[in-house]
C-alpha angles and dihedrals in degrees: 000000000000118000124227088258090057088050092053094047094048096040093086100019093129089063092045094048090065094052109036122108130340129288091280091059098251116148119196113219114189119237127220123231092282091057093250117139113254123201108205120231114247117255091222121065111192090187090064093040097053095083095030098058103025104257115188124237120226112186109217088224086072093052108036089168087075094058091081125060108254094031121125140178139193110229139160110232125173090353092304122113107218145164113233119195133190097226103174133352105304094355129106142181131200133192137169111289093225126072116240091227106060104340096263120165116272120221133180126243110206091189093058096026089229140114120239140191115237093212104060104000095250111166131213132193122241091271091053094257112150111250109169143353137045096320118089095176122088122237118245109260131207131206112242123192130176125220118173110314097343139076119220115210126195117241 
């Protein structure tokens, strides 16, 4: 079972995946005075924020597609239509379900780890940032965190 610390680290992993390390895959972890690697604690704690900012619970029993890495669903949560994808073990990403160009349906490609529009093949990174195609406007993104058998999604 994942601990609260695992939950915090994976809650925004989609955003972290895009910014960690260099192109060769090296990640620099700072060391303390004794030379021991130190992993900094995140500034944002989704566990504390869930009740404070109205996060929405999505039981995984309602979306079995998200149990497996690579699975995705389109769901309306808290009044927002979104595509939620299981990107890596325990880590999820969610973006608006409609393309910013002409409102085309967004889907997730597990092979590319990107979201795409079905109308004109525009592609977006895991954090909703526009990557390729006709669209030059990013998709709205949502933070997703897992605790136990539920996902928690930012409003």
